[in-house]
C-alpha positions as CSV (number, residue, x, y, z in Angstrom):
1,M,0.0,0.0,0.0
2,V,1.2,3.5,-0.9
3,T,0.6,6.4,1.4
4,M,0.7,10.1,0.2
5,T,-0.6,13.4,1.3
6,K,-4.0,14.6,0.3
7,G,-2.5,17.4,-1.7
8,K,-0.4,15.0,-3.8
9,F,-3.4,12.7,-4.3
10,D,-5.5,15.7,-5.4
11,S,-2.8,16.8,-7.8
12,L,-2.5,13.4,-9.4
13,N,-6.3,13.2,-9.8
14,R,-6.3,16.5,-11.6
15,L,-3.6,15.2,-14.0
16,S,-5.5,11.9,-14.8
17,N,-8.6,11.2,-16.9
18,D,-11.8,9.6,-15.6
19,K,-10.1,6.1,-15.8
20,G,-7.1,7.2,-13.7
21,V,-4.7,7.3,-16.7
22,I,-2.1,10.0,-16.8
23,A,-1.0,10.9,-20.4
24,A,2.6,12.1,-20.7
25,L,5.1,12.5,-23.5
26,A,8.8,12.4,-23.0
27,I,11.2,13.2,-25.9
28,D,14.9,12.4,-25.7
29,Q,16.7,15.4,-27.2
30,R,20.2,14.6,-25.8
31,G,21.6,14.0,-29.3
32,S,20.3,17.4,-30.5
33,L,21.7,19.1,-27.5
34,K,25.2,17.6,-28.0
35,K,25.2,18.5,-31.7
36,N,24.1,22.0,-30.9
37,D,26.6,22.4,-28.1
38,S,29.5,21.3,-30.3
39,S,28.5,23.8,-33.0
40,C,28.4,26.6,-30.5
41,K,31.9,25.8,-29.2
42,R,33.2,25.9,-32.8
43,N,31.6,29.3,-33.4
44,R,33.2,30.8,-30.2
45,R,36.8,30.2,-31.5
């Protein structure tokens, strides 16, 4: 059994649909950030 505060429970309920499902999207952009970072370093020289 998991215990949590009423505030956390209420917040999770606001994020979920009527079936209790939370929809979320996570996009991995680490490759883009590395590519962009290396081009910035080249431009500073």
